[in-house]
Each structure stands twice: as structure tokens, then as C-alpha cells.
C-alpha positions as CSV (number, residue, x, y, z in Angstrom):
1,X,-8.5,20.3,6.1
2,X,-7.3,24.2,5.7
3,X,-7.2,25.1,1.6
4,X,-3.6,26.7,2.4
5,X,-2.5,22.8,2.7
6,X,-3.4,21.8,-0.4
7,X,-2.1,24.8,-2.2
8,X,1.1,24.6,-0.6
9,X,1.5,20.6,-2.6
10,X,-0.1,22.4,-5.4
11,X,-3.5,19.8,-5.1
12,X,-7.0,20.2,-5.5
13,X,-8.5,19.5,-2.3
14,X,-10.0,15.9,-1.7
15,X,-13.0,15.3,-0.1
16,X,-13.0,13.9,3.1
17,X,-13.3,9.9,3.7
18,X,-16.4,9.0,5.1
19,X,-16.9,7.3,8.4
20,X,-15.1,4.3,8.1
21,X,-17.7,1.5,8.5
22,X,-18.7,0.3,11.9
23,X,-18.9,-3.3,10.3
24,X,-15.4,-4.0,8.3
25,X,-16.5,-5.5,5.1
26,X,-13.7,-8.0,4.8
27,X,-13.1,-10.3,7.5
28,X,-9.6,-11.9,7.8
29,X,-9.2,-15.8,9.7
30,X,-6.7,-17.1,11.8
31,X,-5.6,-20.4,9.7
32,X,-6.9,-21.6,6.2
33,X,-5.8,-20.6,2.8
34,X,-5.6,-16.1,2.5
35,X,-7.7,-14.4,0.2
36,X,-6.1,-12.6,-2.7
37,X,-8.0,-8.7,-2.4
38,X,-7.2,-6.2,-5.1
39,X,-10.5,-4.2,-4.2
40,X,-12.7,-3.5,-1.0
41,X,-16.6,-4.7,-1.4
42,X,-18.4,-1.0,-0.4
43,X,-20.7,1.5,-1.9
44,X,-18.9,4.3,-0.5
45,X,-16.8,6.3,-3.0
46,X,-13.7,5.8,-1.5
47,X,-10.4,4.2,-2.9
48,X,-7.1,2.9,-1.4
49,X,-3.4,3.9,-1.7
50,X,-0.6,1.6,-1.0
51,X,3.0,2.4,-2.0
52,X,5.1,-0.4,-1.9
53,X,9.2,-0.7,-1.9
54,X,10.7,2.3,-0.2
55,X,13.8,2.9,-2.2
56,X,13.0,6.8,-2.2
57,X,13.2,8.7,1.4
58,X,12.4,12.2,0.6
59,X,12.1,14.3,3.8
60,X,8.7,16.4,1.7
61,X,7.0,13.0,1.4
62,X,7.0,13.0,5.3
63,X,6.1,16.7,5.6
64,X,3.7,16.5,2.9
65,X,1.7,13.8,4.3
66,X,1.6,15.5,7.6
67,X,0.3,18.2,6.1
68,X,-2.8,16.5,4.0
69,X,-3.2,13.6,6.4
70,X,-3.6,10.8,3.4
71,X,-3.9,7.7,4.4
72,X,-1.5,5.2,2.7
73,X,-0.7,1.4,3.6
74,X,3.3,0.6,3.6
75,X,4.2,-2.6,1.6
76,X,8.1,-2.2,3.1
77,X,10.8,-4.6,1.3
78,X,14.1,-5.1,3.8
79,X,16.6,-4.7,0.9
80,X,14.8,-1.1,0.3
81,X,14.5,0.2,3.5
82,X,17.3,-1.5,5.9
83,X,19.4,2.0,5.3
84,X,17.2,3.9,7.5
85,X,14.6,2.2,8.7
86,X,13.9,5.4,11.0
87,X,12.4,7.3,7.7
88,X,8.8,5.1,8.4
89,X,8.2,5.4,11.4
90,X,7.2,9.1,11.6
91,X,4.3,7.8,8.6
92,X,3.8,4.6,10.7
93,X,3.0,6.8,14.1
94,X,0.3,9.6,11.7
95,X,-1.5,5.8,11.5
96,X,-0.2,3.9,8.3
97,X,0.3,0.6,8.7
98,X,3.4,-1.2,6.9
99,X,2.7,-4.2,5.3
100,X,4.8,-7.4,4.1
101,X,6.5,-7.3,1.0
102,X,9.5,-9.8,0.8
103,X,13.0,-9.5,1.7
104,X,14.9,-8.8,-1.5
105,X,11.6,-8.1,-4.0
106,X,12.4,-11.4,-6.3
107,X,9.5,-12.9,-9.0
108,X,8.0,-15.8,-6.8
109,X,6.8,-17.7,-9.1
110,X,10.5,-18.5,-10.2
111,X,11.4,-19.7,-6.9
112,X,11.3,-22.6,-4.6
113,X,8.9,-23.1,-2.0
114,X,11.4,-22.7,0.7
115,X,12.5,-19.6,-1.1
116,X,9.1,-18.0,-0.7
117,X,8.9,-18.9,2.7
118,X,12.6,-17.5,3.5
119,X,11.1,-14.1,1.8
120,X,8.3,-13.4,3.4
121,X,9.0,-14.8,6.9
122,X,12.1,-12.7,6.8
123,X,10.3,-9.6,5.9
124,X,7.5,-10.7,8.2
125,X,10.4,-10.7,11.6
126,X,12.6,-7.4,10.5
127,X,9.2,-5.6,10.0
128,X,7.8,-6.9,13.4
129,X,11.2,-6.2,14.8
130,X,11.8,-2.6,13.6
131,X,8.1,-1.5,14.1
132,X,6.5,-3.0,16.7
133,X,3.3,-5.0,14.8
134,X,2.9,-7.5,12.9
135,X,1.8,-7.4,9.1
136,X,-1.3,-8.9,8.5
137,X,-1.1,-8.5,4.7
138,X,1.5,-9.4,2.2
139,X,2.2,-8.3,-1.2
140,X,3.9,-9.8,-3.5
141,X,6.3,-8.2,-5.7
142,X,4.8,-7.3,-9.3
143,X,1.6,-9.6,-8.4
144,X,3.8,-12.9,-9.1
145,X,2.7,-16.1,-7.8
146,X,-0.4,-14.6,-6.0
147,X,-3.2,-17.3,-6.8
148,X,-0.5,-20.0,-6.6
149,X,-1.0,-22.6,-3.8
150,X,3.0,-22.0,-3.2
151,X,2.8,-18.8,-2.1
152,X,-0.4,-18.9,-0.3
153,X,1.2,-21.9,1.6
154,X,4.6,-19.3,2.6
155,X,2.1,-16.6,3.7
156,X,0.0,-18.5,5.8
157,X,2.9,-20.1,7.8
158,X,4.8,-16.5,8.1
159,X,1.7,-14.9,9.9
160,X,0.0,-12.6,7.1
161,X,-3.5,-13.4,6.9
162,X,-4.5,-11.5,3.0
163,X,-2.7,-11.4,-0.1
164,X,-3.3,-7.7,-1.5
165,X,-3.3,-6.5,-4.8
166,X,-4.4,-3.8,-6.9
167,X,-6.8,-2.3,-9.8
168,X,-4.8,0.7,-10.6
169,X,-0.9,1.8,-10.6
170,X,0.4,5.3,-10.3
171,X,2.9,5.6,-13.0
172,X,4.9,9.8,-13.4
173,X,1.6,11.6,-14.2
174,X,-1.5,9.6,-14.9
175,X,-2.3,5.6,-13.7
176,X,-2.4,2.6,-15.5
177,X,-5.9,1.0,-15.3
178,X,-7.3,-3.0,-15.2
179,X,-10.0,-1.6,-16.4
180,X,-11.1,-0.9,-20.2
181,X,-12.9,2.6,-19.5
182,X,-9.8,3.5,-17.3
183,X,-12.5,4.8,-14.3
184,X,-11.9,4.2,-10.3
185,X,-14.1,2.0,-8.6
186,X,-15.6,2.1,-5.7
187,X,-13.0,0.2,-2.9
188,X,-10.1,0.2,-5.5
189,X,-6.8,-0.6,-4.2
190,X,-4.0,1.7,-6.1
191,X,-0.6,1.0,-5.8
192,X,2.4,3.7,-6.0
193,X,5.9,3.2,-5.1
194,X,8.6,5.1,-3.0
195,X,10.2,6.6,-5.8
196,X,12.4,9.8,-6.4
197,X,13.9,11.9,-9.3
198,X,15.9,8.6,-10.4
199,X,13.0,6.6,-11.3
200,X,10.3,9.4,-12.1
201,X,12.5,11.2,-15.1
202,X,13.1,13.8,-12.8
203,X,10.1,14.0,-11.3
204,X,9.9,14.1,-7.3
205,X,7.7,11.7,-4.9
206,X,5.7,14.4,-3.7
207,X,5.2,15.5,-7.5
208,X,4.0,12.3,-8.5
209,X,2.0,11.8,-5.2
210,X,0.5,14.9,-6.0
211,X,-0.7,14.1,-9.5
212,X,-1.9,10.6,-7.7
213,X,-4.1,12.5,-5.4
214,X,-5.2,15.0,-9.0
215,X,-6.3,12.1,-10.6
216,X,-8.4,10.6,-7.7
217,X,-10.1,14.1,-7.4
218,X,-10.8,14.5,-10.5
219,X,-13.1,11.3,-10.4
220,X,-14.9,12.8,-7.8
221,X,-12.9,10.1,-5.0
222,X,-11.9,10.1,-1.6
223,X,-9.1,8.2,0.2
224,X,-9.7,6.1,3.3
225,X,-8.0,3.9,5.1
226,X,-7.3,0.2,4.5
227,X,-7.1,-1.3,7.8
228,X,-10.4,0.6,8.6
229,X,-12.3,-2.1,6.0
230,X,-10.2,-5.0,6.5
231,X,-11.0,-7.0,10.3
232,X,-7.5,-8.9,11.0
233,X,-8.1,-11.8,13.1
234,X,-9.2,-11.3,16.7
């Protein structure tokens, strides 16, 4: 990556990710209980960036991603993206997959089995229709209900083959860690959101994302593509 691209966005250069493993460490099955994943088993010093919801649609973020070519996985919620489905297509075209995050972002454990199924299957249908590829991963809003049989059943019936959580979440300037030592570990999945100044105390989406990349760079990690480490059912 040219130094000028990093300088443009005021981000210290990240080391490029190592080659993707020929044998993907997580292999999903066609049927049965879906696994709940919050990290990827790997010794490589890589982390994975996931971005949720889709509320903020900053054109500058498209430009930033085009310049820096950082791989992301998007968990999109229909209620947030329905006013501009096209915004996410350039990100998808760059190789960033679009995954399921429900229709309306409810706390799933507060909903009946029927409503949970509607939320997952409804978003699955919309995203498949709008973006041409059926999501194979699902993230429950707030991580709620991730380990319940009811949610697992809904996910199984609707098509995704894994529930994806996270180990760190990006706030405005720093990450919240689940580990007491507040350090990244190889294979960690990081949660961020499509958010703008209204939710970031005046900071833009690109500024927040630059802060996220800086925190990753400070700890000597690279950002890898989640899809390169998870094998969907064949």
C-alpha cells in the first residue's frame, strides 16, 4: 500500500495480512446446530474487522476503503439500509461480504420463536435479493440470545451456518476488550458499526475507523478477511 494512501487518512501503515490459509481453520456444515464463533483458531498475528447495522452511509468511507483496501465483513440490518441499498455495493464489489443481522435489530431473547425466525429469514431474503449472494453468517443484535436453542433453530431454518460474535468492540477512540489484559489475540473478531457524527460525538465514520486501525497497528496486528478463514458448506 503506498505510503501516501495511509498519510491521506492519517493512519499509520498496517503490515499486509499473510497469505490466506489453504486449509480454512473453520469449516461449516450443511445441517445441524450452527456454531457460535467469536475468534478464529490461528497462530497468525491477524484480526478480523466486522461492521454492523448500516445506519451511516458516508461516501468518504467508500473512498477510504478503496484507498486502504482493508478487508471487512458487513452484518447489515434491513431497517438501517433500506433507504440506500446501493451504498454497500461498492464495498461488496471490493470483496467484502454481506452477512445477516436481522430485519429490525431486536433483542432476540425477548422475542418468540416465530418472531426470531421472521427476523432472520426476512433479512436473509432481502440481502440475498439485493446483493445476489445468500449470507452464510449471522450476528444477533447486541449478541443477545446467541447461545439459545431458539435462536440457533431460527438460524438453521433461515440459511446461515454460523453465529458470529466478537472479542473487542470499537467505540470512538478505543476498543472495549473482553480480555482483562486489554490486548488483541491472534484470530480475534472485532465489532464496529456504521456510525457518524450523531452517534460518535461529532467524529466521522472515517475518523473512527482510522482510530480502530491505529489501535490494531499499535499491537502489531494485520487485518485479514474473515471469509478466507471460514469454509461455507460446499
